[in-house]
Structure formats: structure tokens, C-alpha cells
C-alpha positions in Angstrom: 35.3 4.8 49.8 33.4 8.1 50.2 33.2 10.6 47.3 31.9 14.1 48.0 31.0 16.6 45.4 28.5 19.5 44.7 26.6 17.5 42.0 26.0 13.9 41.3 24.8 13.0 37.8 23.4 9.4 37.3 23.6 8.5 33.6 26.4 9.2 31.2 24.2 9.7 28.1 23.5 12.8 26.2 21.4 14.6 28.9 23.7 13.6 31.8 27.0 14.6 30.1 25.5 17.9 29.1 24.2 18.5 32.7 27.6 17.7 34.1 29.4 20.1 31.6 27.1 23.0 32.5 27.3 22.5 36.2 31.1 22.1 36.0 31.4 25.4 34.0 29.5 27.1 36.9 32.3 26.0 39.2 30.5 23.1 40.7 32.3 19.8 41.5 30.6 17.0 39.6 30.7 13.2 39.4 28.9 11.2 36.7 27.9 7.6 37.6 26.8 5.0 35.0 26.4 1.2 35.1 27.4 0.9 31.4 31.0 0.2 30.5 31.2 3.1 28.0 29.5 6.6 27.9 27.0 7.7 25.3 26.0 4.4 23.9 22.8 5.7 22.4 24.8 8.5 20.9 27.2 6.0 19.3 24.5 3.9 17.5 22.3 6.8 16.5 21.9 8.0 12.9 23.4 4.9 11.5 26.7 5.6 13.5 26.8 9.3 12.5 24.5 10.7 15.2 21.6 12.9 14.1 22.6 15.2 16.9 20.0 17.9 16.5 17.4 19.4 14.2 17.5 23.0 13.1 13.7 23.2 13.1 13.3 22.0 16.7 10.3 23.7 18.4 7.9 22.8 21.1 5.4 21.6 18.5 7.8 18.7 17.6 7.4 17.2 21.1 4.7 15.0 22.7 3.8 15.5 26.4 0.8 15.6 28.7 1.8 19.2 29.1 2.9 20.5 25.7 4.1 23.8 27.1 6.6 22.3 29.6 9.5 21.9 27.1 9.3 25.6 26.0 11.6 27.1 28.6 14.5 24.6 28.2 14.3 24.5 24.4 14.4 28.3 24.3 17.5 28.6 26.5 19.6 26.0 24.8 18.9 25.9 21.1 20.2 23.9 18.1 22.4 26.9 17.3 24.0 26.5 20.8 24.8 22.9 20.2 26.0 23.5 16.7 28.4 26.2 18.1 29.9 23.6 20.5 30.3 21.1 17.6 32.0 23.8 15.5 34.3 24.7 18.4 35.6 21.2 18.4 36.1 21.1 14.7 33.6 18.3 14.0 32.4 18.3 10.4 28.6 17.9 9.9 26.0 18.1 7.2 22.3 18.7 6.9 20.0 16.0 5.5 16.3 16.2 4.7 13.9 18.0 7.1 16.6 19.9 9.0 18.4 16.8 10.3 22.1 17.4 11.2 24.6 14.5 11.1 28.4 14.1 11.7 30.3 13.7 8.5 32.5 11.0 10.0 31.3 9.3 13.2 29.0 9.6 16.2 32.1 8.9 18.3 33.1 12.5 17.5 30.1 13.8 19.6 31.0 11.5 22.4 34.7 12.6 22.4 33.5 16.2 22.4 31.3 15.7 25.5 34.1 13.8 27.3 36.6 16.5 26.4 34.1 19.2 27.7 33.7 17.2 30.9 37.4 16.8 31.5 37.8 20.5 30.9 35.6 21.3 33.9 37.0 18.5 36.0 33.9 16.4 36.1 34.6 12.9 37.3 33.3 9.8 35.4 32.6 6.4 37.1 31.6 3.8 34.5 30.6 0.2 35.3 29.3 1.3 38.6 26.1 -0.3 39.8 23.9 1.6 42.1 22.4 -0.2 45.2 20.5 2.7 46.7 19.7 6.4 46.7 18.9 8.2 49.9 18.1 11.8 50.8 20.1 13.2 53.7 19.9 16.6 55.4 22.8 17.9 53.5 21.7 16.4 50.2 21.8 13.0 48.6 23.7 9.7 49.2 24.2 7.3 46.4 25.5 3.9 47.4 27.4 1.9 44.7 29.9 -0.9 44.3 32.6 1.7 44.2 31.6 3.2 47.6 29.3 6.0 48.6 28.8 9.2 46.7 27.4 12.3 48.5 26.3 15.7 47.0 23.9 18.5 47.7 22.3 18.1 44.2 21.3 14.9 42.3 20.5 14.9 38.5 18.9 11.7 37.2 19.5 11.2 33.5 19.2 7.5 33.1 16.9 7.5 30.0 13.8 5.4 29.4 13.1 1.6 28.7 14.0 1.7 24.9 16.6 -0.7 23.7 17.1 -2.8 26.8 20.0 -4.7 25.2 22.0 -1.5 25.6 21.3 -1.5 29.4 18.1 0.6 29.4 16.0 0.2 32.6 13.2 1.8 34.4 15.7 3.2 37.1 14.6 6.8 36.8 10.9 5.9 37.2 11.6 3.7 40.3 13.6 6.6 41.8 10.9 9.2 41.0 8.3 7.0 42.8 10.7 6.5 45.7 10.6 10.2 46.2 6.8 10.4 45.7 6.7 11.7 42.2 4.0 10.7 39.7 5.1 8.6 36.6 2.8 8.5 33.6 2.2 5.4 31.6 5.2 4.6 29.5 5.1 3.0 26.0 7.5 2.4 23.2 7.8 5.4 20.8 9.4 5.8 17.3 9.0 2.0 16.7 8.0 -0.2 13.8 4.3 -1.5 13.8 3.4 -5.1 13.5 0.4 -6.7 11.6 -1.8 -9.6 12.6 -0.8 -13.0 11.0 -3.6 -12.9 8.4 -2.7 -9.4 7.1 1.0 -10.1 7.4 0.7 -13.2 5.2 -1.2 -11.1 2.6 1.6 -8.4 2.5 4.5 -10.8 2.9 5.4 -10.4 -0.8 6.1 -6.7 -0.2 8.9 -7.2 2.5 11.9 -5.1 1.7 9.9 -2.6 -0.5 10.4 1.1 0.4 8.3 4.0 -1.1 7.6 7.6 -0.3 4.3 7.8 1.7 2.0 9.8 3.9 0.9 8.0 7.0 -2.1 9.5 8.8 -3.6 9.0 12.2 -6.5 11.2 12.9 -5.4 14.8 12.1 -1.7 13.9 12.4 0.2 13.0 9.2 3.9 12.5 8.3 5.4 12.3 4.8 8.5 10.3 4.7 9.6 6.8 3.5 7.5 3.7 4.2 9.2 0.3 4.5 7.4 -3.1 4.4 9.1 -5.7 6.6 8.7 -9.3 7.6 7.0 -8.2 10.8 4.8 -5.3 9.4 5.5 -1.7 8.6 8.5 0.5 9.3 10.5 3.4 7.8 10.5 7.0 9.1 6.9 7.7 8.3 5.8 4.7 10.4 8.2 5.4 13.3 6.8 9.0 13.4 3.1 7.9 13.5 3.8 5.2 16.0 4.2 7.8 18.8 0.6 8.9 18.2 -0.9 5.5 17.4 -2.6 3.4 20.1 -3.6 -0.3 20.1 -6.9 -0.8 18.3 -6.4 2.3 16.1 -6.2 2.4 12.3 -3.8 4.3 10.3 -4.2 5.4 6.6 -1.4 4.8 4.2 -1.0 6.9 1.1 1.9 5.8 -1.2 3.5 8.4 -3.4 1.4 11.2 -2.0 2.7 13.8 -4.3 1.4 12.0 -7.3 -2.4 12.0 -8.2 -2.5 8.3 -9.1 -6.1 8.4 -10.2 -5.3 11.1 -12.8 -2.2 9.2 -13.9 -4.3 6.0 -14.5 -6.9 7.9 -16.5 -4.2 9.5 -18.7 -2.5 6.2 -19.2 -5.8 4.6 -20.3 -6.3 7.4 -22.9 -2.7 7.2 -24.2 -2.3 3.5 -24.3 -5.4 1.4 -23.6 -3.6 -1.8 -24.6 -1.4 -1.8 -21.5 -2.3 -3.5 -18.2 -3.2 -1.6 -15.1 -0.2 -3.3 -13.4 2.1 -1.8 -16.0 0.5 1.7 -15.7 0.7 1.6 -11.9 4.3 0.3 -12.1 5.3 3.4 -13.8 4.8 5.1 -10.4 5.1 2.5 -7.7 7.6 -0.3 -7.2 6.7 -3.2 -9.5 6.0 -5.7 -6.7 3.7 -3.1 -5.0 1.9 -2.4 -8.1 1.3 -6.2 -8.8 0.2 -6.6 -5.2 -2.5 -3.8 -5.4 -3.8 -4.9 -8.8 -4.2 -8.5 -7.6 -5.7 -7.4 -4.3 -8.4 -5.4 -6.2 -8.8 -8.2 -8.7 -8.3 -6.0 -11.7 -7.4 -7.7 -14.9 -7.4 -6.9 -18.7 -6.2 -4.0 -20.7 -6.7 -0.4 -19.5 -9.1 0.2 -22.3 -11.4 -2.4 -21.0 -11.5 -1.2 -17.4 -14.2 1.2 -16.2 -13.1 4.4 -14.6 -14.6 3.2 -11.3 -12.1 0.3 -11.3 -9.2 2.7 -11.8 -10.5 4.9 -9.0 -10.6 1.9 -6.7 -7.1 0.9 -7.6 -5.9 4.5 -6.8 -7.7 4.5 -3.5 -6.0 1.1 -2.7 -2.7 2.8 -3.0 -3.6 6.3 -1.5 -6.4 5.6 1.0 -5.2 2.2 2.3 -6.7 1.7 5.8 -4.5 -0.5 8.0 -5.0 -1.7 11.6 -1.7 -2.6 13.1 -1.8 -5.3 15.7 0.9 -3.8 17.9 4.5 -2.6 17.7 7.9 -4.2 18.0 8.2 -2.9 21.6 11.1 -1.5 23.6 13.5 -3.9 21.8 13.6 -1.6 18.7 11.9 1.5 20.0 14.2 4.5 19.7 12.5 6.4 22.6 10.1 5.9 25.5 6.8 7.8 25.5 5.4 9.0 28.9 7.5 9.0 32.0 8.0 11.3 35.0 5.0 13.7 35.1 6.1 17.2 34.2 3.7 18.6 36.8 6.3 17.5 39.4 9.1 19.5 37.8 10.1 23.2 37.5 10.1 23.7 33.7 13.0 26.2 34.0 15.5 24.2 36.1 14.1 20.6 35.8 14.2 20.4 39.6 11.5 18.6 41.4 9.0 20.8 43.2 8.8 18.7 46.4 12.4 17.5 46.8 14.9 20.3 46.6 18.1 19.4 44.8 16.7 16.5 42.9 16.5 16.9 39.1 15.2 14.7 36.2 16.3 15.2 32.7 16.2 13.7 29.2 14.2 10.8 28.0 12.9 9.7 31.5 10.7 12.9 31.6 7.3 13.0 29.9 8.7 14.9 26.8 9.3 12.9 23.6 10.4 14.3 20.3 9.8 13.4 16.7 12.2 11.3 14.7 15.1 13.4 13.3 17.3 14.8 16.0 14.6 16.3 18.2 15.2 13.9 21.2 18.9 14.8 21.3 18.0 18.5 21.3 15.7 17.8 24.2 18.5 15.9 26.0 20.9 18.8 25.4 18.4 21.4 26.5 17.1 19.7 29.6 20.5 18.6 30.7 21.8 22.3 30.2 18.8 23.5 32.3 19.5 21.3 35.2 23.3 22.0 35.1 22.5 25.7 35.1 20.8 25.4 38.5 22.2 22.3 40.3 
């Protein structure tokens, strides 16, 4: 069978569906192709099933890229307010959590239904469970060969994501296609991912598995203040996921637990008020009991507070708030929420997401070298970049 349209979108995720909607609203005939059996699988599992669909504070500074200016145009032309307006039009209830993160009150499936309804409204076709065997450029546009036949269109938008969460079908398709058309692809690596520890250190901190605490995690001049979680593999929690996008193998990070509390001053006061209590008890007033015990034992501090020199208490405070850790690696694409790196933005027009050397070919979303922080930023990039391509295709 032959299918002809104005625009082909490969990938029925956040960016792809948004691109299809925008192109369809401009009167273009659109078909969306995906090898998955259901659309928007990453949307479905995001935010604990409630989809952290945007962040009201989304700005270029919240994104990593070899060219930090590239994302400015798309983000400025489709903002969080624009997506919220769409959500409101469909009567989807939502709420704001910490740090500007917006979630559905009910289910992430509401966002998927909204996007599908919008696609249907503009007549966009959707072909799921469709494997692609080849993509060729023809004089009149592009030819996509699949198990369902051949699709032809003058414009091709690639929105197949990155390598993260392969069990959901993630592949390097977009990167291979970009290279087929002569585009540069920057090194990719897992982002927003838990960090692992070497066996020796992991055995030392094993008693802390399952403990969570507020923390500031620093890497050079970059720091994030969110929750830290100790796991059976190493370190996780929002603060670690955030810093993982900046961390590289061989680097150290600095962990400061309860960063809003001056632990050194607390211990000094505790010593003055009740010198008969132990350092573990005093520290346990601030930190989780098991963490307090771990730090006291690691610093080999014993006896009553009254018997401890101030230097010992300062050392204990530093062990909690200036703890230098050298992760051995990350959990990889298996659990990474996003893929860092990707298609070099130098090959793309920042306004339209069209490739500069292949007219009619567009790349959007996660496969491009633009990666957001944790907390709805990557969805906003998907909406914005997809909208940009749909505006021009």
C-alpha cells in the first residue's frame, strides 16, 4: 500500500504528537508512525503515573546543550502557559507541586487522550505497531518503507526520542537516521539517572539503603537542593538525578545533608545544654537515626557530648555536610529518564527545527542535543520543539 500526505511524523510520543497537531492545524495532511503498540508510553509512566507535564519556571537556563542558546527560540514561542491553556481547554484537572512542577490530578492518560483528541480533530492519521525498514529522500520529499506499506510526504519530522528506558522500546533510530543524512551526532549518555558506588563504598553505606533526607548535591559550581535517597546500588533521589546530568566518570560530588541546618552550631548548642547525651543522639535530632549512627561510627566518635572536643564535633558536622563521594558510574539507560547529547544543534534551524542541509527534514524532542532538568522541563522541550517543527513542516 502507498500512503501519501504532506507530513510524516516518526514517533508518537510527546514531541511527535505535538508536531502532528500543529501541522494539522495549519491544514497539512499528517500521518504519525510508531513501532510501539500504544502512543505516549513515556507520558503514561511519567510523574508516578500522573505526568509532570511542564514546569512553570521553564527557561533556557534549565537546559543542557553544547549550544545553550539553541533552545531559546522554540521555548519562547510555545511556553508552559500555552500548554496549560490546552490542558485547561480539555478540562484536565492539575496541581502544582514543589519547584513549579505541574501534575495531573488524576492520570497521565488524560494527557495522552488530550493529544489523541487534538490529532483526531485535525485529521492526523496514526499507525501504531509499524516497523520501519528504510527512509529515503526523493525529489518530491521522503519515502518511509514499513510493514504497512510505503509512506510518502514532502516533510519528515523525526521524534523518536533517545536511548533511555530501552524496555519501553527506546532505540537509537533518530541518531542513525541523522547520520544517514550526513548530520553530526554528539556523544550520548544517560541523564537524570541514579549513580552507583564501587563495591567497597557500597558495602560501607549498605546500612543506609532506603533512607531519604533533604540534601544539597554539588558538582563544581552546580548544585541542587532536593531529596537524596540511599539505595542498594548507590545514590538516587531528585538531587542525585539532577546532578547526574553534569557528573562525568571519575568526578567527585559533594553531599550536604540537611543543608538548611547549621549542624556544627546545633551540636555545639546540644553540648552546652545537655553534655550527658551522646553525639549520636544529638545528631539524630536532625538526621534520620540510622544516618546519624552511621556518621558517628564512621568518624569513630564515642562518649558524652561534654567529653568531646569541639574539633570532633566540627568533624562530625563536616561528615554530614561536606561529604565527598566519588561515584563509580550510573545505572545507565535502563533507568535514565533522558538521554544527554544527540543530534548536533548546529545542523538545525533553531526556529523551525529543520535540518540546514536537507530541506523538509526535521528533528525534535529528546533526540536533539537539548536536555532539561528534572521536573517537567523535558516535556516542555518536547511540546515546544514539536510545535516549532509543526509550524513549518
